[in-house]
TISEKE-872874 format. One record per residue (C-alpha): residue number from 1; x, y, z. Coordinates in Angstrom, 3 decimals, decimal comma, m for minus. Layout:
N
+-----+----------+----------+----------+
: num :       xx :       yy :       zz :
+-----+----------+----------+----------+
: NUM :        X :        Y :        Z :
...
+-----+----------+----------+----------+
***
This chain:
422
+-----+----------+----------+----------+
: num :       xx :       yy :       zz :
+-----+----------+----------+----------+
:   1 :  m26,562 :  m65,745 :   20,531 :
:   2 :  m23,804 :  m65,753 :   23,125 :
:   3 :  m20,371 :  m64,696 :   21,900 :
:   4 :  m18,211 :  m67,594 :   20,817 :
:   5 :  m15,154 :  m68,364 :   22,879 :
:   6 :  m13,262 :  m68,854 :   19,618 :
:   7 :  m11,779 :  m65,510 :   18,672 :
:   8 :   m9,046 :  m64,613 :   16,228 :
:   9 :   m8,838 :  m60,851 :   16,735 :
:  10 :   m5,327 :  m59,454 :   16,955 :
:  11 :   m6,513 :  m56,608 :   19,178 :
:  12 :   m4,249 :  m56,015 :   22,159 :
:  13 :   m5,992 :  m53,841 :   24,751 :
:  14 :   m3,962 :  m51,614 :   27,005 :
:  15 :   m2,803 :  m53,732 :   29,895 :
:  16 :   m0,210 :  m54,203 :   32,574 :
:  17 :   m1,225 :  m51,627 :   35,198 :
:  18 :   m4,169 :  m50,612 :   37,337 :
:  19 :   m4,152 :  m47,210 :   39,032 :
:  20 :   m0,386 :  m47,108 :   38,685 :
:  21 :    0,187 :  m50,593 :   40,120 :
:  22 :    1,853 :  m53,296 :   38,044 :
:  23 :   m0,398 :  m56,315 :   37,651 :
:  24 :    2,620 :  m58,587 :   37,586 :
:  25 :    3,861 :  m57,165 :   40,883 :
:  26 :    0,391 :  m57,501 :   42,424 :
:  27 :    0,321 :  m61,132 :   41,280 :
:  28 :    3,727 :  m61,809 :   42,814 :
:  29 :    2,656 :  m60,264 :   46,123 :
:  30 :   m0,791 :  m61,862 :   46,404 :
:  31 :   m0,132 :  m65,007 :   44,324 :
:  32 :   m2,360 :  m66,352 :   41,571 :
:  33 :   m5,118 :  m66,912 :   40,606 :
:  34 :   m6,000 :  m63,364 :   41,653 :
:  35 :   m9,067 :  m61,204 :   41,024 :
:  36 :   m8,295 :  m57,497 :   40,686 :
:  37 :  m11,022 :  m54,815 :   40,682 :
:  38 :  m10,992 :  m51,107 :   39,859 :
:  39 :  m13,193 :  m49,508 :   42,521 :
:  40 :  m13,070 :  m46,045 :   40,981 :
:  41 :  m14,365 :  m47,338 :   37,647 :
:  42 :  m17,171 :  m49,199 :   39,427 :
:  43 :  m18,352 :  m45,924 :   40,967 :
:  44 :  m17,981 :  m44,134 :   37,623 :
:  45 :  m20,212 :  m46,714 :   35,939 :
:  46 :  m22,808 :  m46,556 :   38,696 :
:  47 :  m22,884 :  m42,763 :   38,503 :
:  48 :  m23,277 :  m42,924 :   34,717 :
:  49 :  m26,277 :  m45,249 :   35,048 :
:  50 :  m27,870 :  m43,021 :   37,672 :
:  51 :  m27,345 :  m39,989 :   35,467 :
:  52 :  m28,914 :  m41,701 :   32,458 :
:  53 :  m32,209 :  m42,265 :   34,309 :
:  54 :  m32,106 :  m39,150 :   36,478 :
:  55 :  m34,787 :  m37,217 :   34,577 :
:  56 :  m37,439 :  m39,501 :   36,083 :
:  57 :  m38,247 :  m40,497 :   39,661 :
:  58 :  m35,948 :  m43,498 :   39,966 :
:  59 :  m33,824 :  m45,627 :   42,279 :
:  60 :  m30,877 :  m47,766 :   41,166 :
:  61 :  m30,336 :  m51,058 :   43,004 :
:  62 :  m27,124 :  m52,969 :   42,331 :
:  63 :  m27,743 :  m56,627 :   41,424 :
:  64 :  m25,766 :  m58,364 :   44,161 :
:  65 :  m25,647 :  m61,671 :   42,290 :
:  66 :  m23,204 :  m60,098 :   39,807 :
:  67 :  m20,596 :  m59,486 :   42,503 :
:  68 :  m21,351 :  m59,924 :   46,195 :
:  69 :  m18,004 :  m58,752 :   47,597 :
:  70 :  m18,612 :  m56,956 :   50,887 :
:  71 :  m16,053 :  m54,315 :   49,948 :
:  72 :  m17,701 :  m53,573 :   46,607 :
:  73 :  m21,191 :  m53,505 :   48,146 :
:  74 :  m19,958 :  m51,146 :   50,864 :
:  75 :  m18,290 :  m48,918 :   48,278 :
:  76 :  m21,543 :  m48,708 :   46,320 :
:  77 :  m23,544 :  m48,052 :   49,463 :
:  78 :  m21,463 :  m44,909 :   50,042 :
:  79 :  m22,840 :  m43,403 :   46,821 :
:  80 :  m26,447 :  m44,313 :   47,591 :
:  81 :  m26,877 :  m47,597 :   45,745 :
:  82 :  m29,719 :  m49,866 :   46,701 :
:  83 :  m29,475 :  m53,640 :   46,334 :
:  84 :  m31,304 :  m56,315 :   44,377 :
:  85 :  m30,853 :  m59,637 :   46,168 :
:  86 :  m31,898 :  m63,191 :   45,319 :
:  87 :  m31,177 :  m65,062 :   48,551 :
:  88 :  m31,182 :  m64,617 :   52,295 :
:  89 :  m27,397 :  m64,633 :   52,207 :
:  90 :  m27,278 :  m61,767 :   49,740 :
:  91 :  m29,824 :  m59,907 :   51,864 :
:  92 :  m27,588 :  m60,250 :   54,928 :
:  93 :  m24,595 :  m59,079 :   52,893 :
:  94 :  m26,469 :  m55,981 :   51,712 :
:  95 :  m27,539 :  m55,122 :   55,255 :
:  96 :  m23,998 :  m55,595 :   56,608 :
:  97 :  m22,679 :  m53,413 :   53,772 :
:  98 :  m24,841 :  m50,578 :   55,182 :
:  99 :  m27,380 :  m50,557 :   52,375 :
: 100 :  m30,638 :  m49,366 :   53,987 :
: 101 :  m33,311 :  m52,048 :   54,250 :
: 102 :  m35,849 :  m49,823 :   52,472 :
: 103 :  m33,481 :  m49,737 :   49,465 :
: 104 :  m33,370 :  m53,531 :   49,082 :
: 105 :  m35,433 :  m55,549 :   46,603 :
: 106 :  m35,716 :  m59,332 :   46,982 :
: 107 :  m36,186 :  m61,236 :   43,703 :
: 108 :  m36,127 :  m64,930 :   42,797 :
: 109 :  m38,563 :  m67,793 :   42,303 :
: 110 :  m37,645 :  m69,977 :   45,277 :
: 111 :  m37,564 :  m67,875 :   48,430 :
: 112 :  m37,892 :  m70,108 :   51,483 :
: 113 :  m40,014 :  m69,389 :   54,562 :
: 114 :  m36,910 :  m68,408 :   56,497 :
: 115 :  m35,806 :  m66,034 :   53,752 :
: 116 :  m39,234 :  m64,431 :   53,459 :
: 117 :  m39,454 :  m63,929 :   57,209 :
: 118 :  m35,953 :  m62,471 :   57,237 :
: 119 :  m36,973 :  m59,959 :   54,561 :
: 120 :  m40,201 :  m59,075 :   56,364 :
: 121 :  m38,463 :  m58,599 :   59,712 :
: 122 :  m35,893 :  m56,310 :   58,138 :
: 123 :  m38,852 :  m54,502 :   56,538 :
: 124 :  m37,068 :  m54,300 :   53,197 :
: 125 :  m38,348 :  m52,047 :   50,455 :
: 126 :  m39,884 :  m54,697 :   48,241 :
: 127 :  m40,319 :  m58,439 :   47,750 :
: 128 :  m40,963 :  m59,458 :   44,158 :
: 129 :  m43,608 :  m62,202 :   44,012 :
: 130 :  m43,049 :  m64,662 :   41,162 :
: 131 :  m45,891 :  m67,191 :   41,478 :
: 132 :  m49,287 :  m67,846 :   43,006 :
: 133 :  m47,928 :  m70,299 :   45,603 :
: 134 :  m45,294 :  m67,772 :   46,657 :
: 135 :  m47,959 :  m65,109 :   47,077 :
: 136 :  m49,998 :  m67,513 :   49,205 :
: 137 :  m46,959 :  m68,310 :   51,340 :
: 138 :  m45,977 :  m64,703 :   52,010 :
: 139 :  m49,592 :  m63,769 :   52,817 :
: 140 :  m49,775 :  m66,685 :   55,258 :
: 141 :  m46,485 :  m65,770 :   56,930 :
: 142 :  m47,363 :  m62,079 :   57,202 :
: 143 :  m50,688 :  m62,898 :   58,834 :
: 144 :  m49,256 :  m65,543 :   61,133 :
: 145 :  m46,494 :  m63,254 :   62,434 :
: 146 :  m48,541 :  m60,040 :   62,320 :
: 147 :  m46,136 :  m58,406 :   59,872 :
: 148 :  m46,803 :  m56,029 :   57,005 :
: 149 :  m44,621 :  m56,090 :   53,926 :
: 150 :  m44,347 :  m54,379 :   50,590 :
: 151 :  m44,616 :  m56,684 :   47,587 :
: 152 :  m44,507 :  m56,254 :   43,836 :
: 153 :  m45,710 :  m58,704 :   41,215 :
: 154 :  m43,052 :  m59,812 :   38,759 :
: 155 :  m44,686 :  m60,380 :   35,421 :
: 156 :  m43,477 :  m62,418 :   32,465 :
: 157 :  m44,019 :  m60,405 :   29,281 :
: 158 :  m42,895 :  m63,233 :   26,949 :
: 159 :  m40,074 :  m61,283 :   25,284 :
: 160 :  m37,031 :  m63,033 :   23,844 :
: 161 :  m34,009 :  m60,974 :   24,955 :
: 162 :  m31,743 :  m62,523 :   22,327 :
: 163 :  m29,083 :  m63,516 :   24,863 :
: 164 :  m27,751 :  m66,932 :   25,909 :
: 165 :  m30,570 :  m69,353 :   26,768 :
: 166 :  m29,198 :  m69,876 :   30,290 :
: 167 :  m29,539 :  m66,169 :   31,132 :
: 168 :  m32,829 :  m65,467 :   29,322 :
: 169 :  m35,677 :  m64,958 :   31,793 :
: 170 :  m38,420 :  m63,073 :   29,952 :
: 171 :  m40,205 :  m65,839 :   28,072 :
: 172 :  m43,171 :  m67,959 :   29,108 :
: 173 :  m41,106 :  m71,161 :   28,908 :
: 174 :  m38,833 :  m69,991 :   31,744 :
: 175 :  m39,451 :  m70,306 :   35,479 :
: 176 :  m39,597 :  m66,555 :   36,078 :
: 177 :  m42,535 :  m64,254 :   36,748 :
: 178 :  m46,292 :  m64,527 :   36,235 :
: 179 :  m47,525 :  m64,625 :   32,659 :
: 180 :  m49,710 :  m61,830 :   31,348 :
: 181 :  m51,373 :  m64,252 :   28,961 :
: 182 :  m53,928 :  m66,001 :   31,199 :
: 183 :  m55,321 :  m63,344 :   33,554 :
: 184 :  m53,520 :  m64,684 :   36,611 :
: 185 :  m51,399 :  m61,551 :   36,988 :
: 186 :  m54,410 :  m59,304 :   37,576 :
: 187 :  m55,933 :  m61,870 :   39,930 :
: 188 :  m52,740 :  m61,956 :   41,987 :
: 189 :  m52,402 :  m58,178 :   42,048 :
: 190 :  m55,982 :  m57,884 :   43,315 :
: 191 :  m55,117 :  m60,307 :   46,118 :
: 192 :  m52,039 :  m58,253 :   47,057 :
: 193 :  m53,990 :  m54,993 :   47,036 :
: 194 :  m56,786 :  m56,364 :   49,219 :
: 195 :  m54,691 :  m58,228 :   51,786 :
: 196 :  m54,439 :  m56,468 :   55,191 :
: 197 :  m50,794 :  m57,470 :   55,695 :
: 198 :  m49,518 :  m56,719 :   52,187 :
: 199 :  m48,769 :  m53,391 :   50,522 :
: 200 :  m48,931 :  m53,311 :   46,731 :
: 201 :  m45,615 :  m51,858 :   45,572 :
: 202 :  m46,271 :  m52,219 :   41,851 :
: 203 :  m44,960 :  m54,420 :   39,068 :
: 204 :  m41,556 :  m55,829 :   38,182 :
: 205 :  m39,992 :  m57,251 :   35,027 :
: 206 :  m36,585 :  m58,654 :   34,101 :
: 207 :  m36,150 :  m60,343 :   30,732 :
: 208 :  m32,557 :  m61,534 :   30,910 :
: 209 :  m28,902 :  m60,647 :   31,081 :
: 210 :  m26,210 :  m59,387 :   28,694 :
: 211 :  m28,625 :  m57,549 :   26,389 :
: 212 :  m26,789 :  m55,478 :   23,788 :
: 213 :  m29,864 :  m54,525 :   21,774 :
: 214 :  m32,401 :  m52,066 :   23,179 :
: 215 :  m35,364 :  m53,463 :   21,197 :
: 216 :  m36,214 :  m56,244 :   23,712 :
: 217 :  m36,122 :  m53,714 :   26,556 :
: 218 :  m38,547 :  m51,469 :   24,692 :
: 219 :  m40,951 :  m54,297 :   23,916 :
: 220 :  m40,919 :  m55,521 :   27,524 :
: 221 :  m41,320 :  m52,054 :   29,025 :
: 222 :  m44,235 :  m51,164 :   26,780 :
: 223 :  m46,008 :  m54,407 :   27,730 :
: 224 :  m45,372 :  m53,702 :   31,410 :
: 225 :  m46,632 :  m50,134 :   31,102 :
: 226 :  m49,808 :  m51,229 :   29,314 :
: 227 :  m50,592 :  m53,686 :   32,107 :
: 228 :  m49,825 :  m51,115 :   34,807 :
: 229 :  m52,091 :  m48,585 :   33,127 :
: 230 :  m54,798 :  m51,253 :   32,899 :
: 231 :  m54,540 :  m51,932 :   36,638 :
: 232 :  m54,716 :  m48,236 :   37,436 :
: 233 :  m57,746 :  m47,842 :   35,192 :
: 234 :  m59,415 :  m50,527 :   37,292 :
: 235 :  m58,740 :  m48,687 :   40,520 :
: 236 :  m55,542 :  m50,348 :   41,742 :
: 237 :  m52,629 :  m48,416 :   43,184 :
: 238 :  m49,470 :  m49,145 :   41,146 :
: 239 :  m46,826 :  m46,817 :   42,547 :
: 240 :  m43,662 :  m48,361 :   41,125 :
: 241 :  m42,459 :  m50,145 :   38,009 :
: 242 :  m39,329 :  m52,183 :   38,646 :
: 243 :  m37,574 :  m52,466 :   35,268 :
: 244 :  m34,896 :  m54,955 :   36,298 :
: 245 :  m31,442 :  m55,042 :   34,771 :
: 246 :  m29,758 :  m56,902 :   31,953 :
: 247 :  m27,782 :  m54,158 :   30,189 :
: 248 :  m24,807 :  m55,889 :   28,538 :
: 249 :  m21,108 :  m55,102 :   28,306 :
: 250 :  m18,473 :  m55,229 :   25,569 :
: 251 :  m16,401 :  m58,328 :   26,292 :
: 252 :  m14,297 :  m58,032 :   23,139 :
: 253 :  m13,289 :  m54,365 :   23,032 :
: 254 :  m13,427 :  m53,754 :   26,801 :
: 255 :  m15,221 :  m50,430 :   26,486 :
: 256 :  m17,103 :  m49,325 :   29,561 :
: 257 :  m20,881 :  m49,160 :   28,953 :
: 258 :  m22,571 :  m46,035 :   27,642 :
: 259 :  m26,078 :  m45,760 :   29,098 :
: 260 :  m27,107 :  m42,664 :   27,120 :
: 261 :  m29,385 :  m44,371 :   24,599 :
: 262 :  m30,894 :  m46,568 :   27,300 :
: 263 :  m31,709 :  m43,465 :   29,325 :
: 264 :  m33,320 :  m41,851 :   26,277 :
: 265 :  m35,454 :  m44,978 :   25,809 :
: 266 :  m36,585 :  m44,856 :   29,438 :
: 267 :  m37,486 :  m41,171 :   29,181 :
: 268 :  m39,404 :  m41,679 :   25,945 :
: 269 :  m41,519 :  m44,533 :   27,343 :
: 270 :  m42,116 :  m43,406 :   30,922 :
: 271 :  m42,011 :  m39,629 :   31,026 :
: 272 :  m45,187 :  m38,054 :   32,414 :
: 273 :  m46,609 :  m41,486 :   33,291 :
: 274 :  m46,490 :  m40,938 :   37,049 :
: 275 :  m44,628 :  m44,098 :   38,032 :
: 276 :  m41,606 :  m44,363 :   40,272 :
: 277 :  m39,016 :  m46,506 :   38,489 :
: 278 :  m36,584 :  m49,076 :   39,854 :
: 279 :  m33,500 :  m50,472 :   38,117 :
: 280 :  m31,202 :  m53,407 :   38,925 :
: 281 :  m28,012 :  m53,191 :   36,865 :
: 282 :  m25,226 :  m55,580 :   37,816 :
: 283 :  m22,942 :  m56,754 :   35,025 :
: 284 :  m22,855 :  m53,306 :   33,403 :
: 285 :  m21,613 :  m51,731 :   36,641 :
: 286 :  m18,822 :  m54,159 :   37,547 :
: 287 :  m18,235 :  m56,474 :   34,574 :
: 288 :  m15,457 :  m54,615 :   32,813 :
: 289 :  m13,953 :  m53,458 :   36,122 :
: 290 :  m12,392 :  m56,793 :   37,039 :
: 291 :   m9,493 :  m58,939 :   35,846 :
: 292 :   m8,332 :  m62,421 :   36,742 :
: 293 :   m4,543 :  m62,744 :   36,836 :
: 294 :   m3,204 :  m66,241 :   36,306 :
: 295 :    0,275 :  m67,692 :   35,907 :
: 296 :    1,376 :  m70,123 :   33,219 :
: 297 :    2,437 :  m73,525 :   34,590 :
: 298 :    3,393 :  m75,256 :   31,350 :
: 299 :    3,159 :  m74,744 :   27,606 :
: 300 :    2,382 :  m78,002 :   25,831 :
: 301 :    2,710 :  m78,310 :   22,074 :
: 302 :    0,009 :  m80,589 :   20,689 :
: 303 :   m0,349 :  m81,999 :   17,185 :
: 304 :   m2,004 :  m78,914 :   15,722 :
: 305 :   m2,005 :  m76,274 :   18,491 :
: 306 :   m0,505 :  m75,210 :   21,771 :
: 307 :   m2,031 :  m75,714 :   25,181 :
: 308 :   m1,206 :  m72,892 :   27,577 :
: 309 :   m1,764 :  m74,509 :   30,979 :
: 310 :   m2,416 :  m71,955 :   33,715 :
: 311 :   m3,132 :  m72,033 :   37,445 :
: 312 :   m6,649 :  m70,575 :   37,080 :
: 313 :   m9,327 :  m73,126 :   36,339 :
: 314 :  m13,044 :  m73,572 :   35,839 :
: 315 :  m13,531 :  m73,438 :   39,604 :
: 316 :  m12,129 :  m69,887 :   39,514 :
: 317 :  m13,963 :  m68,739 :   36,364 :
: 318 :  m16,714 :  m70,999 :   35,053 :
: 319 :  m18,246 :  m68,657 :   32,468 :
: 320 :  m16,312 :  m70,002 :   29,433 :
: 321 :  m17,416 :  m73,559 :   30,235 :
: 322 :  m20,954 :  m72,787 :   31,430 :
: 323 :  m21,964 :  m70,112 :   28,923 :
: 324 :  m19,438 :  m70,576 :   26,095 :
: 325 :  m18,425 :  m67,048 :   27,091 :
: 326 :  m15,635 :  m65,025 :   25,526 :
: 327 :  m13,107 :  m63,158 :   27,657 :
: 328 :  m10,232 :  m61,132 :   26,261 :
: 329 :   m6,937 :  m62,632 :   27,469 :
: 330 :   m3,495 :  m61,036 :   27,158 :
: 331 :    0,014 :  m61,966 :   28,230 :
: 332 :    1,439 :  m59,441 :   30,685 :
: 333 :    5,021 :  m60,446 :   29,821 :
: 334 :    6,246 :  m59,067 :   26,506 :
: 335 :    7,988 :  m61,397 :   24,055 :
: 336 :    8,936 :  m60,771 :   20,441 :
: 337 :    7,259 :  m63,542 :   18,478 :
: 338 :    4,541 :  m64,303 :   15,982 :
: 339 :    1,152 :  m65,315 :   17,268 :
: 340 :   m0,385 :  m68,733 :   16,913 :
: 341 :   m3,480 :  m70,693 :   17,878 :
: 342 :   m3,658 :  m71,905 :   21,463 :
: 343 :   m6,112 :  m73,240 :   24,012 :
: 344 :   m5,778 :  m71,667 :   27,448 :
: 345 :   m6,635 :  m74,404 :   29,919 :
: 346 :   m6,587 :  m75,062 :   33,647 :
: 347 :   m5,280 :  m77,970 :   35,737 :
: 348 :   m8,666 :  m79,494 :   36,607 :
: 349 :   m9,252 :  m83,012 :   35,316 :
: 350 :  m12,018 :  m82,038 :   32,888 :
: 351 :  m11,874 :  m81,425 :   29,141 :
: 352 :  m14,257 :  m78,568 :   29,836 :
: 353 :  m11,689 :  m76,833 :   32,042 :
: 354 :  m10,652 :  m73,984 :   29,776 :
: 355 :  m10,599 :  m70,183 :   29,751 :
: 356 :  m10,399 :  m69,937 :   25,951 :
: 357 :  m10,120 :  m72,200 :   22,936 :
: 358 :   m8,736 :  m71,559 :   19,477 :
: 359 :   m7,307 :  m68,200 :   20,552 :
: 360 :   m4,568 :  m66,275 :   18,746 :
: 361 :   m1,860 :  m65,886 :   21,381 :
: 362 :    1,733 :  m64,609 :   21,247 :
: 363 :    4,725 :  m66,547 :   22,500 :
: 364 :    3,919 :  m67,467 :   26,088 :
: 365 :    6,417 :  m69,083 :   28,435 :
: 366 :    6,098 :  m70,968 :   31,699 :
: 367 :    5,868 :  m68,557 :   34,666 :
: 368 :    4,441 :  m65,750 :   32,488 :
: 369 :    1,335 :  m63,979 :   33,738 :
: 370 :   m1,920 :  m63,675 :   31,792 :
: 371 :   m4,766 :  m61,247 :   32,441 :
: 372 :   m8,323 :  m62,429 :   31,793 :
: 373 :  m10,542 :  m59,381 :   31,308 :
: 374 :  m14,198 :  m58,560 :   32,040 :
: 375 :  m14,572 :  m60,877 :   35,020 :
: 376 :  m15,962 :  m58,329 :   37,487 :
: 377 :  m19,432 :  m59,868 :   37,114 :
: 378 :  m20,246 :  m63,561 :   37,550 :
: 379 :  m16,592 :  m64,394 :   38,122 :
: 380 :  m15,622 :  m64,661 :   41,777 :
: 381 :  m19,242 :  m65,110 :   42,898 :
: 382 :  m19,406 :  m68,401 :   40,995 :
: 383 :  m16,145 :  m69,861 :   42,305 :
: 384 :  m16,082 :  m73,332 :   43,855 :
: 385 :  m13,627 :  m75,661 :   45,575 :
: 386 :  m13,814 :  m78,391 :   42,940 :
: 387 :  m10,699 :  m80,619 :   43,083 :
: 388 :  m10,136 :  m79,191 :   46,606 :
: 389 :   m8,817 :  m75,976 :   45,119 :
: 390 :   m8,934 :  m72,895 :   47,373 :
: 391 :  m10,734 :  m69,961 :   45,774 :
: 392 :   m8,755 :  m67,167 :   44,168 :
: 393 :   m7,944 :  m64,171 :   46,339 :
: 394 :   m9,514 :  m60,785 :   45,528 :
: 395 :   m8,051 :  m57,291 :   45,714 :
: 396 :   m9,696 :  m53,926 :   45,162 :
: 397 :   m7,836 :  m50,860 :   43,920 :
: 398 :   m9,484 :  m47,646 :   45,053 :
: 399 :   m8,005 :  m44,161 :   44,986 :
: 400 :   m4,654 :  m45,775 :   44,076 :
: 401 :   m4,653 :  m47,879 :   47,248 :
: 402 :   m4,652 :  m51,682 :   47,086 :
: 403 :   m6,945 :  m53,551 :   49,472 :
: 404 :   m6,979 :  m57,324 :   49,977 :
: 405 :  m10,733 :  m57,875 :   50,218 :
: 406 :  m10,779 :  m61,684 :   50,274 :
: 407 :   m7,675 :  m63,617 :   51,363 :
: 408 :   m7,047 :  m66,952 :   49,759 :
: 409 :   m8,040 :  m69,870 :   51,980 :
: 410 :   m5,649 :  m72,757 :   52,445 :
: 411 :   m6,264 :  m76,438 :   51,790 :
: 412 :   m6,147 :  m76,907 :   55,566 :
: 413 :   m8,951 :  m74,344 :   55,863 :
: 414 :  m11,090 :  m76,323 :   53,413 :
: 415 :  m10,525 :  m79,646 :   55,149 :
: 416 :  m11,180 :  m78,243 :   58,621 :
: 417 :  m14,570 :  m76,944 :   57,504 :
: 418 :  m15,752 :  m80,558 :   57,372 :
: 419 :  m16,725 :  m82,954 :   60,161 :
: 420 :  m15,245 :  m86,428 :   59,908 :
: 421 :  m17,117 :  m88,969 :   62,094 :
: 422 :  m14,461 :  m91,634 :   61,498 :
+-----+----------+----------+----------+
***
């Protein structure tokens, strides 16, 4: 189950500064709502993941959908990260961030003709095929344009990851991958292997996101390995097994992920098997490296609880509304007072516009600043302009320097993007 957004812990994580910079001062300079990232910690997490799987032939591709900031992608490219993309736009971002085309994997069930051709013309490392019709389309396009591309077959191993239903992708009742249950997967792989314009890259699997239990990984990987071994036994070349991502983070205690046990699991299953391995971590690399700073507009005392009304809203961070997600929230201004129950809500005209409900919060006053933790993944990338609200700005702290990596647009900017025929 997904963590509840009702939380009564009195834990107060260390807060107030990032790389020596006061969060309150950063908020005053850059205004709120404001995303703040720790670039050094992002690289530390990526290095830790690489180290955990380093005993085997492997390549780590950052899942761009978790955070597609050009600055963060470029920072990761400097340490050799590949990219896992799910749209033509993400592919273009990865290329412009200097991630080599051969280190890019294109996943997703609905790649358009234009996106497939874009990937083929860049000659990216791998396109993950997720259905028979998609395989037919890419074979047709490759033949028509006299292109050769490397493709892998994403299989659905029917494993319940135990995470929120909206981010579970490994079961047969989801739209992802080709089931191993009806023989279609082997039929499709045979078609890939025999097609003159396609190169069989291997198999791929991804069962979901925010997994905190290794058992579903193990079950999925064993099923994938058994199928790969079966294909090899029947004469097919299966060079690579793409193991996806999904490793979860600690939203409550804010601890950075420890990949040691995951690495041990990988070594135990795949050592001496002769497969090159691919990985696509996203949330675990950036999730706990980002904060959203917001300022209190009003504090409203209701019949049985307070409403702390802030300038960040569901358009800035939709996870609490969309996934019932929990994020640790602290007040950056210190006041001596007992705590009490409060809802932390935004200004959007929706009851669902909240960052937290039923939360133990200290005395909070208008103009105070709050920090919402663990928003480095699926935070800024899911922003919108609902209610004609400009997106939050983003800054990156790296080597103690502060970089504005996405300026806040103005309302004038938003209006001028449109064409008014009247």
